[in-house]
C-alpha positions as CSV (number, residue, x, y, z in Angstrom):
1,X,-59.3,76.5,50.4
2,X,-56.1,78.4,49.9
3,X,-54.8,75.3,47.9
4,X,-57.9,75.2,46.1
5,X,-57.1,78.7,45.0
6,X,-53.6,78.0,44.3
7,X,-54.6,75.1,42.1
8,X,-57.0,77.0,40.2
9,X,-54.3,79.7,39.6
10,X,-51.8,77.2,38.8
11,X,-54.3,75.7,36.0
12,X,-55.2,79.3,34.7
13,X,-51.5,80.0,34.2
14,X,-50.8,76.9,32.5
15,X,-53.9,77.4,30.3
16,X,-52.5,81.1,29.4
17,X,-49.0,79.4,29.0
18,X,-50.6,76.8,26.4
19,X,-52.6,79.7,24.7
20,X,-49.5,81.7,24.3
21,X,-47.8,79.1,22.9
22,X,-50.2,78.2,20.5
23,X,-50.3,81.7,19.3
24,X,-46.3,82.0,19.2
25,X,-46.4,78.7,17.1
26,X,-49.2,80.1,14.7
27,X,-47.4,83.5,14.2
28,X,-44.2,81.6,13.7
29,X,-45.5,79.4,10.8
30,X,-47.3,82.7,9.4
31,X,-44.1,84.7,9.5
32,X,-42.1,81.8,7.9
33,X,-44.4,81.5,5.1
34,X,-44.4,85.3,4.0
35,X,-41.9,86.1,1.4
36,X,-42.6,90.0,0.9
37,X,-40.1,91.9,3.3
38,X,-42.4,94.7,3.9
39,X,-45.4,92.4,4.8
40,X,-43.2,90.4,7.1
41,X,-42.2,93.4,8.9
42,X,-45.6,94.9,9.3
43,X,-46.6,91.5,10.5
44,X,-44.3,91.3,13.4
45,X,-45.5,94.8,14.6
46,X,-49.1,93.8,14.4
47,X,-48.9,90.6,16.1
48,X,-46.9,92.2,18.9
49,X,-49.3,95.0,19.3
50,X,-52.1,92.2,19.6
51,X,-49.9,90.1,22.0
52,X,-49.7,93.2,24.2
53,X,-52.8,94.9,23.5
54,X,-50.9,98.0,22.5
55,X,-52.1,101.0,20.8
56,X,-49.1,101.8,18.7
57,X,-45.8,100.7,18.0
58,X,-42.7,101.2,15.6
59,X,-40.3,98.7,13.9
60,X,-36.7,99.9,13.5
61,X,-34.2,98.1,11.5
62,X,-30.2,98.6,11.6
63,X,-29.3,100.1,8.5
64,X,-25.5,100.0,9.3
65,X,-23.4,100.1,12.3
66,X,-24.5,103.8,13.2
67,X,-28.2,104.3,12.3
68,X,-31.7,102.6,12.7
69,X,-34.5,103.4,10.3
70,X,-38.1,103.5,10.8
71,X,-39.6,100.6,9.0
72,X,-43.1,100.5,10.2
73,X,-45.1,102.9,12.2
74,X,-48.5,102.2,13.4
75,X,-50.9,104.0,16.1
76,X,-54.6,102.6,16.0
77,X,-56.1,105.4,17.9
78,X,-54.9,108.2,15.8
79,X,-55.3,106.1,12.2
80,X,-51.6,106.3,11.7
81,X,-50.1,103.3,9.2
82,X,-46.7,104.3,7.4
83,X,-44.6,101.9,5.6
84,X,-45.3,98.1,5.4
85,X,-48.4,97.5,3.1
86,X,-49.4,100.9,3.5
87,X,-49.2,103.7,0.4
88,X,-48.0,106.1,2.8
89,X,-43.9,106.3,3.4
90,X,-42.2,106.9,6.6
91,X,-40.9,110.3,6.6
92,X,-39.1,110.2,9.7
93,X,-35.1,110.4,9.5
94,X,-32.9,107.5,10.7
95,X,-31.8,107.6,14.3
96,X,-28.0,108.1,14.8
97,X,-26.6,105.6,17.2
98,X,-23.4,107.6,17.7
99,X,-22.7,111.3,17.5
100,X,-20.1,113.0,15.1
101,X,-17.3,112.4,17.9
102,X,-18.4,108.3,18.5
103,X,-20.0,108.8,21.4
104,X,-23.0,106.4,21.9
105,X,-26.8,107.8,21.9
106,X,-28.0,106.7,25.1
107,X,-30.5,109.6,25.4
108,X,-33.0,108.5,22.9
109,X,-34.6,104.9,23.7
110,X,-34.4,103.0,20.7
111,X,-30.8,103.6,19.7
112,X,-30.0,102.8,23.5
113,X,-31.5,99.5,23.1
114,X,-29.8,99.0,19.7
115,X,-26.6,99.4,21.5
116,X,-26.8,97.7,24.6
117,X,-29.5,94.8,23.9
118,X,-31.2,95.8,26.9
119,X,-35.3,95.6,27.2
120,X,-36.5,98.9,28.5
121,X,-39.9,98.9,30.0
122,X,-41.2,102.5,31.1
123,X,-44.6,102.9,32.5
124,X,-45.0,106.7,32.0
125,X,-42.7,108.4,29.5
126,X,-43.6,111.7,31.1
127,X,-42.3,110.7,34.4
128,X,-39.2,108.6,33.0
129,X,-35.6,109.6,33.8
130,X,-32.4,109.0,31.7
131,X,-34.4,109.2,28.2
132,X,-34.9,112.1,26.1
133,X,-38.7,112.2,25.4
134,X,-38.8,115.8,23.8
135,X,-39.6,114.5,20.6
136,X,-42.5,112.4,22.0
137,X,-43.9,115.4,23.9
138,X,-43.9,117.4,20.7
139,X,-45.6,114.7,18.9
140,X,-48.2,114.4,21.5
141,X,-49.0,118.0,21.5
142,X,-49.1,118.1,17.7
143,X,-51.7,115.3,17.6
144,X,-53.5,115.6,20.8
145,X,-52.3,112.3,21.9
146,X,-50.7,111.0,25.3
147,X,-47.6,108.7,24.8
148,X,-47.4,107.0,28.2
149,X,-46.2,103.4,28.6
150,X,-43.2,102.1,26.5
151,X,-41.7,98.6,25.7
152,X,-38.6,98.6,24.0
153,X,-36.8,95.3,22.9
154,X,-34.1,94.4,20.7
155,X,-34.2,92.0,17.8
156,X,-31.3,89.6,18.0
157,X,-30.4,87.0,15.3
158,X,-29.0,83.5,15.5
159,X,-25.7,84.9,16.0
160,X,-26.8,87.3,19.0
161,X,-26.4,90.5,16.6
162,X,-28.9,93.1,17.1
163,X,-30.7,93.7,13.7
164,X,-33.4,95.8,14.9
165,X,-35.6,97.4,17.7
166,X,-39.4,96.7,18.6
167,X,-40.9,99.3,20.4
168,X,-44.5,99.1,21.7
169,X,-46.5,102.2,23.0
170,X,-49.5,102.6,25.4
171,X,-50.5,99.0,26.7
172,X,-54.3,98.9,27.1
173,X,-56.3,97.3,29.8
174,X,-58.2,94.4,28.3
175,X,-61.7,95.4,30.1
176,X,-61.6,99.2,30.6
177,X,-59.3,99.9,27.6
178,X,-57.1,102.6,30.0
179,X,-53.4,102.9,29.3
180,X,-51.6,100.8,31.6
181,X,-47.8,99.6,31.9
182,X,-46.7,96.6,30.1
183,X,-46.9,93.9,32.5
184,X,-44.1,91.2,32.8
185,X,-46.1,88.7,31.0
186,X,-46.5,90.8,28.0
187,X,-42.8,91.9,28.1
188,X,-41.9,87.9,28.1
189,X,-44.3,87.0,25.1
190,X,-43.6,89.8,23.0
191,X,-39.7,89.2,23.7
192,X,-40.4,85.5,22.5
193,X,-42.0,87.2,19.5
194,X,-39.0,89.3,19.0
195,X,-36.6,86.4,19.2
196,X,-38.5,84.6,16.5
197,X,-39.0,87.4,14.5
198,X,-35.2,88.4,14.3
199,X,-34.4,84.6,13.3
200,X,-37.0,85.0,10.7
201,X,-35.7,88.1,9.2
202,X,-32.1,86.8,9.4
203,X,-33.3,83.9,7.2
204,X,-35.0,85.6,4.9
205,X,-32.0,88.1,4.5
206,X,-29.7,85.2,3.9
207,X,-32.0,83.7,1.3
208,X,-32.0,87.2,-0.4
209,X,-28.2,87.3,0.1
210,X,-27.9,84.1,-1.7
211,X,-30.3,85.1,-4.4
212,X,-28.4,88.2,-5.0
213,X,-25.1,86.4,-5.3
214,X,-26.7,83.8,-7.5
215,X,-27.8,86.9,-9.8
216,X,-24.6,88.5,-9.8
217,X,-22.7,85.3,-10.8
218,X,-24.8,84.6,-13.8
219,X,-24.5,88.2,-14.9
220,X,-20.8,87.9,-14.6
221,X,-20.8,84.8,-16.7
222,X,-23.1,86.5,-19.2
223,X,-21.1,89.6,-19.3
224,X,-17.8,87.3,-19.8
225,X,-19.6,85.6,-22.7
226,X,-20.6,89.1,-24.3
227,X,-16.8,90.2,-23.8
228,X,-15.6,87.1,-25.4
229,X,-16.6,88.6,-28.9
230,X,-16.9,92.3,-29.7
231,X,-19.5,91.5,-32.1
232,X,-21.8,89.9,-29.6
233,X,-21.5,92.5,-26.9
234,X,-24.4,93.1,-24.9
235,X,-26.5,90.2,-26.4
236,X,-26.8,88.2,-23.2
237,X,-28.0,91.4,-21.1
238,X,-30.4,92.8,-24.1
239,X,-32.4,89.3,-24.4
240,X,-33.3,89.0,-20.8
241,X,-34.9,92.8,-21.0
242,X,-37.0,91.8,-24.1
243,X,-37.8,88.4,-22.8
244,X,-39.3,89.8,-19.5
245,X,-40.9,92.6,-21.5
246,X,-42.7,90.0,-23.3
247,X,-43.8,88.1,-20.2
248,X,-45.1,91.3,-18.5
249,X,-47.2,92.1,-21.9
250,X,-48.6,88.2,-21.8
251,X,-49.7,89.0,-18.0
252,X,-51.5,92.1,-19.3
253,X,-52.9,91.0,-22.2
254,X,-56.8,90.7,-22.1
255,X,-57.6,88.7,-25.3
256,X,-56.2,85.9,-27.2
257,X,-55.3,82.3,-26.1
258,X,-52.9,83.9,-23.3
259,X,-55.5,86.1,-21.7
260,X,-55.9,83.7,-18.7
261,X,-52.2,83.2,-18.3
262,X,-50.8,85.2,-15.3
263,X,-47.2,84.2,-14.4
264,X,-46.5,84.6,-10.7
265,X,-43.5,86.1,-9.1
266,X,-41.7,82.7,-8.8
267,X,-42.3,81.7,-12.6
268,X,-41.3,85.3,-13.7
269,X,-38.2,84.7,-11.6
270,X,-37.3,81.3,-13.2
271,X,-37.7,82.7,-16.6
272,X,-35.5,85.8,-15.6
273,X,-32.4,83.5,-14.5
274,X,-33.1,81.3,-17.6
275,X,-32.8,84.2,-20.0
276,X,-29.7,85.5,-18.6
277,X,-28.1,81.9,-18.7
278,X,-29.6,81.3,-22.5
279,X,-26.2,81.5,-24.1
280,X,-24.1,79.9,-21.1
281,X,-22.6,77.4,-23.8
282,X,-20.9,79.9,-25.8
283,X,-17.9,80.0,-23.4
284,X,-16.7,76.8,-25.1
285,X,-16.9,78.2,-28.4
286,X,-13.7,79.4,-30.1
287,X,-13.2,83.0,-30.4
288,X,-12.3,82.5,-34.1
289,X,-15.6,81.3,-34.9
290,X,-17.8,83.5,-33.1
291,X,-15.7,86.5,-34.3
292,X,-15.4,85.5,-37.9
293,X,-16.3,88.7,-39.6
294,X,-15.4,87.7,-43.1
295,X,-15.7,84.3,-44.8
296,X,-11.8,83.9,-45.2
297,X,-11.1,84.9,-41.5
298,X,-9.3,82.5,-39.3
299,X,-6.8,84.2,-37.0
300,X,-6.5,86.6,-39.7
301,X,-8.3,87.7,-43.0
302,X,-6.9,85.2,-45.6
303,X,-8.2,87.5,-48.4
304,X,-4.5,89.3,-48.2
305,X,-3.1,86.4,-49.3
306,X,-5.4,86.0,-52.2
307,X,-4.7,89.7,-52.9
308,X,-1.0,88.8,-53.1
309,X,-1.6,86.1,-55.8
310,X,-3.4,88.5,-57.8
311,X,-0.7,91.0,-57.5
312,X,1.6,88.1,-58.7
313,X,-0.6,87.6,-61.7
314,X,-0.6,91.1,-62.6
315,X,3.5,91.2,-62.3
316,X,3.6,88.4,-64.5
317,X,1.2,89.7,-67.3
318,X,3.5,92.8,-67.0
319,X,6.6,91.0,-67.5
320,X,5.1,89.3,-70.3
321,X,4.1,92.3,-72.0
322,X,7.4,93.9,-71.6
323,X,8.9,91.1,-73.2
324,X,6.5,91.0,-76.3
325,X,6.7,93.4,-79.2
326,X,4.5,95.6,-77.2
327,X,2.1,96.1,-80.3
328,X,-1.0,97.9,-79.9
329,X,-2.9,94.8,-79.9
330,X,-0.4,93.2,-77.1
331,X,-1.2,96.4,-75.0
332,X,-4.9,96.1,-75.4
333,X,-4.5,92.3,-74.3
334,X,-2.4,93.4,-71.4
335,X,-4.6,96.3,-70.1
336,X,-7.7,93.8,-70.5
337,X,-6.2,91.3,-68.5
338,X,-5.2,93.8,-65.7
339,X,-8.7,95.1,-65.7
340,X,-9.9,91.4,-65.5
341,X,-7.4,90.8,-62.3
342,X,-8.6,93.9,-60.8
343,X,-12.2,93.3,-61.3
344,X,-12.0,89.4,-60.2
345,X,-10.0,90.4,-57.1
346,X,-12.7,93.2,-56.2
347,X,-15.5,90.9,-56.6
348,X,-13.7,88.2,-54.3
349,X,-13.2,90.9,-51.5
350,X,-16.6,91.9,-51.5
351,X,-17.8,88.4,-51.7
352,X,-15.3,88.0,-48.6
353,X,-17.6,90.2,-46.5
354,X,-20.5,87.8,-46.7
355,X,-24.2,88.5,-47.0
356,X,-27.5,87.2,-46.1
357,X,-27.8,85.5,-49.3
358,X,-25.4,84.5,-52.3
359,X,-26.7,83.5,-55.6
360,X,-25.7,80.6,-57.7
361,X,-24.1,82.8,-60.7
362,X,-21.9,84.5,-58.0
363,X,-20.9,81.0,-56.5
364,X,-20.3,79.9,-60.0
365,X,-18.1,83.0,-60.7
366,X,-16.0,82.0,-57.5
367,X,-15.5,78.6,-58.8
368,X,-14.5,79.9,-62.4
369,X,-11.9,82.0,-60.7
370,X,-10.5,79.2,-58.5
371,X,-9.5,77.3,-61.6
372,X,-7.1,80.0,-62.8
373,X,-3.3,79.5,-62.2
374,X,-0.5,81.4,-60.7
375,X,3.1,80.4,-60.3
376,X,4.4,80.3,-56.7
377,X,8.2,78.8,-56.2
378,X,8.5,77.9,-60.1
379,X,5.2,75.7,-59.7
380,X,1.8,76.5,-61.3
381,X,-0.8,76.3,-58.6
382,X,-4.7,77.0,-58.4
383,X,-5.4,80.5,-57.7
384,X,-7.6,79.2,-54.8
385,X,-7.4,76.6,-52.5
386,X,-10.4,74.2,-51.8
387,X,-10.9,75.7,-48.6
388,X,-10.8,79.3,-49.7
389,X,-13.4,78.2,-52.5
390,X,-15.6,76.6,-49.6
391,X,-15.4,79.6,-47.5
392,X,-16.0,82.2,-50.4
393,X,-19.2,80.2,-51.6
394,X,-20.8,80.3,-48.2
395,X,-24.5,81.4,-49.2
396,X,-25.6,82.8,-45.9
397,X,-23.1,85.1,-43.5
398,X,-19.7,84.0,-43.0
399,X,-19.7,80.6,-41.5
400,X,-19.1,77.3,-43.1
401,X,-21.8,74.4,-42.2
402,X,-19.1,73.0,-39.9
403,X,-18.4,76.3,-38.1
404,X,-22.1,77.0,-38.0
405,X,-22.8,73.4,-36.1
406,X,-19.8,74.4,-33.7
407,X,-21.7,77.8,-33.1
408,X,-25.1,75.9,-32.7
409,X,-23.7,73.4,-30.4
410,X,-23.5,76.0,-27.7
411,X,-27.4,75.2,-27.2
412,X,-26.7,71.6,-26.4
413,X,-23.6,72.8,-24.3
414,X,-26.0,75.1,-22.3
415,X,-28.4,72.6,-21.5
416,X,-25.7,70.0,-20.4
417,X,-23.9,72.7,-18.1
418,X,-27.5,73.9,-16.8
419,X,-28.4,70.4,-15.9
420,X,-25.9,69.9,-13.7
421,X,-26.6,72.6,-11.3
422,X,-28.5,71.7,-8.3
423,X,-31.5,74.0,-8.5
424,X,-34.1,74.7,-5.9
425,X,-37.8,73.5,-7.0
426,X,-38.5,77.1,-8.4
427,X,-35.9,77.2,-10.9
428,X,-36.0,73.4,-12.1
429,X,-37.3,74.5,-15.3
430,X,-34.1,76.7,-16.0
431,X,-32.2,74.2,-18.4
432,X,-35.3,73.7,-20.6
433,X,-36.1,77.4,-20.9
434,X,-32.7,78.4,-21.7
435,X,-32.2,75.7,-24.1
436,X,-35.3,76.1,-26.0
437,X,-34.8,79.6,-27.7
438,X,-33.6,78.1,-31.1
439,X,-36.5,75.4,-31.4
440,X,-39.1,76.4,-33.7
441,X,-43.0,75.9,-33.8
442,X,-42.8,73.4,-36.8
443,X,-40.1,71.2,-35.1
444,X,-37.4,72.3,-37.4
445,X,-35.3,74.0,-34.6
446,X,-32.6,72.5,-32.6
447,X,-31.0,71.1,-30.7
448,X,-33.9,68.9,-30.0
449,X,-36.4,69.5,-32.8
450,X,-39.2,70.3,-30.4
451,X,-42.8,71.5,-31.7
452,X,-44.8,74.2,-30.1
453,X,-46.6,71.9,-27.6
454,X,-43.4,70.5,-26.5
455,X,-41.9,73.9,-25.7
456,X,-42.5,75.8,-22.5
457,X,-44.0,79.2,-22.6
458,X,-40.8,80.9,-21.5
459,X,-38.7,79.3,-24.3
460,X,-41.3,80.6,-27.0
461,X,-41.0,84.2,-25.3
462,X,-37.1,84.1,-25.3
463,X,-37.2,82.7,-28.9
464,X,-38.7,85.6,-30.2
465,X,-36.4,87.8,-27.8
466,X,-33.2,86.3,-29.2
467,X,-34.3,86.8,-32.8
468,X,-35.4,90.3,-32.7
469,X,-32.1,91.2,-30.7
470,X,-30.0,89.4,-33.3
471,X,-31.8,91.1,-36.4
472,X,-31.3,94.5,-34.9
473,X,-27.9,94.3,-33.4
474,X,-25.7,96.8,-35.2
475,X,-22.5,95.2,-33.6
476,X,-22.6,91.9,-35.9
477,X,-19.5,90.7,-37.9
478,X,-21.1,90.3,-41.2
479,X,-24.0,92.8,-41.3
480,X,-25.5,95.8,-40.3
481,X,-28.2,96.1,-37.7
482,X,-31.6,95.9,-39.5
483,X,-34.2,98.7,-39.4
484,X,-37.1,98.2,-37.1
485,X,-39.5,97.7,-40.1
486,X,-37.2,94.9,-41.6
487,X,-36.8,93.1,-38.4
488,X,-40.6,93.2,-37.9
489,X,-41.0,92.0,-41.5
490,X,-38.7,89.1,-41.0
491,X,-40.4,88.1,-37.7
492,X,-43.9,88.3,-39.5
493,X,-42.2,85.9,-42.1
494,X,-41.0,83.5,-39.4
495,X,-44.6,83.7,-37.6
496,X,-46.0,82.6,-41.2
497,X,-43.5,79.7,-41.6
498,X,-44.7,78.6,-38.2
499,X,-41.1,79.3,-36.8
500,X,-42.2,81.5,-33.9
501,X,-45.2,81.5,-31.5
502,X,-47.8,83.4,-33.7
503,X,-49.9,84.4,-30.6
504,X,-46.8,85.8,-28.8
505,X,-46.1,87.8,-31.7
506,X,-49.4,89.2,-31.9
507,X,-48.9,90.4,-28.4
508,X,-45.5,91.6,-29.3
509,X,-47.0,93.8,-32.1
510,X,-50.2,94.9,-30.3
511,X,-48.4,96.2,-27.3
512,X,-45.6,97.8,-29.4
513,X,-42.7,96.3,-27.7
514,X,-40.6,96.5,-30.6
515,X,-40.8,100.2,-30.2
516,X,-40.1,100.2,-26.4
517,X,-37.1,98.0,-27.1
518,X,-35.9,100.1,-30.0
519,X,-35.8,103.3,-28.1
520,X,-33.4,101.8,-25.5
521,X,-31.3,99.7,-27.7
522,X,-31.2,100.7,-31.5
523,X,-29.5,103.4,-33.0
524,X,-31.5,106.4,-34.3
525,X,-31.1,105.4,-37.9
526,X,-32.7,102.3,-37.4
527,X,-35.9,103.5,-36.0
528,X,-38.2,103.7,-38.9
529,X,-42.0,103.8,-39.2
530,X,-43.6,100.5,-38.6
531,X,-47.3,100.2,-39.8
532,X,-48.6,98.1,-36.9
533,X,-51.7,96.8,-39.0
534,X,-49.3,95.1,-41.4
535,X,-48.4,92.5,-38.9
536,X,-51.7,91.9,-37.4
537,X,-53.4,88.5,-38.5
538,X,-57.1,89.0,-39.8
């Protein structure tokens, strides 16, 4: 008979262990899937309470070497839920692990466990010796509660470091619901949960640390690119801000073709990373091209050399005049020649600055001036070299076709560079998104001539952000930052030419993203009146 009872007892014990193992396995799987830290911490406490049938509990995390903080506080019978997924913040102050003299705090139970790593199981706090429960008594008096049994355990990571403390309060009898001490079985199974929870938390922290390191690294790269040129400073930092604002606006829109689009956190993070890396290839672009503030600039502005030649012309004209009879007609011819020389050099200096468009008659004038001669080392030479003519007749901006090709090559280089990185699955589209911001809806963009349907939504968003930032930037070498209304007019024109996504531009206009951006990044004199209805498609 005794053997039968013993066998039944062993069978029941084995079934209980199997049940507990299944519970812990399921809990472990659930913990590993949860990505939100607050929800993860809450899940740990709830599962610990469930396994031990505890009425309440607190999860502390080690903030530094001298404090533990209240992360989650729950008491079912009092309907208390602070921290975690609740909207109520934990208001209790952190607990010190040492006093001001460096002495360990061994009177409070949670700090004691955090310092020693011991498991403390107290049947009745009011009868316990060695710990200060005055705070518990005060809480009980205020809430008409009776804190009795306590189970306090350390959370140890894979390196045996204590990263937190799990404390459970008032174990309940499964049948009578009376408050009882935590039994050895509860202590054992909650200890196993605490161990698994600590490892999960550590892994999550490591992943977050790696993510933080990665983000910091790419921001350093972006900062280095911006610092490479005083004229594009801040571009790599401003484009991500506007790109993510557009993405957020797409998620909020309730009409149009994007009303059903809802980018999740992983997709938003991928876009965030891509936007920070969109100009990574510029690290290979020579500074003299990026910084070319005038048409004749290389290492220095060659307009000074041109000015010198004109001074020689004036000098030679004066010498010729002084050697002449200096009649009135000679004097008038001399003065007229000097005026023309001064007018021509003034014209060239103005032309050298660059503009968004240079008309054919201005180009013809440069060519005509280049045909003039000056004497250098006793030899007659053209007033302008072929290279100077080529640069001075640039129709848009300050870059020659070859130099613009060098600038444009940064996109191809960006794609090549980014493709070399071993991305996790959630970032696999970074090269395409980052490298697509100069493509156009009609296929006339670069580097791959993609059309709208061939581009990702993220690349189309970034295209608008990149253009708007470039139009309004007030630190570019050959132009002032455009006013808000001018930039919007140009963007609308690009929409009409099928260069940018018209539906994204509608969102940009309707949600007034341009105004939010302007308040943060534009000079006050750039922010003029924008009539929104002018840019909304009928």
